[in-house]
N, C-alpha and C positions, 0 to 999 in steps of 0.2 A: 606641586602640578601648580594650585593655586596661586602662589607666590610667583610660577613664571609667566604663568598668567596676566597676574597682574603686572608684572615689570613688562611686558612686551605691549599693552596696553597701554602705561604711562611713557613706555619709550617711543610709541608711535605716536602719541600725543603731543611729546615734547618735538620729534622730528616735522611734524605737520602746523608747527609756532614757527619752527626757523625757518620750512620753503612759506610760510607765509610772511613772513617777515624776511626774507630775500627776495621774494617776488615784490614786497613795497622796495626795497631796496633799489633794485635793479629799475623801478618806475621809477625811483626820485632820479637815478643814476640817468635813465634817458631823460628827463626832462633838465636836469643842471646843464649834459650834451647840446638841447637844445638851445638854452641859454647863451652858454659857451660860445655856441655858433652864430647867435645873436649878436651879441657882443663883438664878436671877430667881424661880423659885417658893417657892422655900426662904424668901429673903428676904419676899416679899409674906408667905409665910403666918405668918412670926417678927414681924412690922410688925402685920401683922392681929391675931395671937393676944395680941403686948403691947398692943394696942389697945382689945382688949373680952376679957370674960369667955369663955371657952368656952362654947359653943350648943349643945345636942344638937336637929335639927331631925328631926323624925319626918316631917311633911309639910312643908307651906308656910305653917305656919301660926305660928313663934314669929320675932320679927325679930332682926337684928345692928341698933345701932346705929351711926351713922358722924357720931360730931361729929369725926372726924378728917377731914385733906383727902387720904384714902388716894383712892390710884385707881381708878375702877369696874371697872377690867377683877380686878383685885387684891380688892375685894370680891367681886364675881363669880363667880373662882375662888375666893374663901373659902367660899363659899352650895354650892358644887356639889359640892367637895372634904367639907366637914360632912355632906352624901347622897349619898354614889359611887352608889347604888344606883338612887336617883329620877331620871327625867328630868322637869326642869325649865323650863317656860317665861320668857320675860321677865315677863310680868305676875306668876306667881309669886316668880320673883327678885326683881322691884321689892314685892312684899308683904312678904319676909323682910328686905329691904331698908330698908323704911319707905319708900320711894322712890314714891308713890302716883300721880302725874301723868302725861298721854300723853307729854310728851316725853320723861319717864326713861323707858317703857316704850321709845319709839323708841330712845334710847342703849343700853339692856343688849340690843336686838337687835342693835345695832349691832355693840358690843363681842364678843357671842355671836358673830358669823357670822367677825369676823375670829380669835376665838378658835377657832373649828373649823378654818378656814385654815389657822394655826401648828400646830394639835396640843394646844392645852392643853386644847377641851373636843372632846367629838365631838357631833354631830347625830343623833337617836338617830328623830327620827319630824319632819314639819312642827311647827315653830317647838317641840322639846322637844329640850334638850342634858343631857347628863350630861359630868364630869369629861374629858377626854381622858387 
C-alpha cells in the first residue's frame, strides 16, 4: 500500500512539473506569436512605404494609390496607422484607398472585422476602427 501511495505522489509531482512546463511553453508561444505579428506589421509598413510616397491624412480626404498588388489588409493597416487618432469607417478607408465600389466596402469591412479579432485594429464604435 505504501508503494502505491509513493507512486501516486511521484506521478502527481511529475504531472505538476509537466503542467508548469506547458504553461511556460504557452507563454513563450504567445510571445513568439506577438513577435511574428510585429514583424508582419513591419514588413507590411516597409512594403507600403517602398511602394508609395508618405502621405499625411488629416481626415479621410486624401487617397493612397494602389497600383501594386499590395494585400488589402496591409493597405487598410497603413491607412489606420497614418491617422492613429482618427476612427475610420470602411467607406472612409475605401475613399482613401481610392476603392469606391460597394463590393470594395464589403471587403474592407471584412478585413476590418478580422483585424479587430486578431488585434491589429480596434473597433471603437459601430463601423469605426482605429489601429490596434
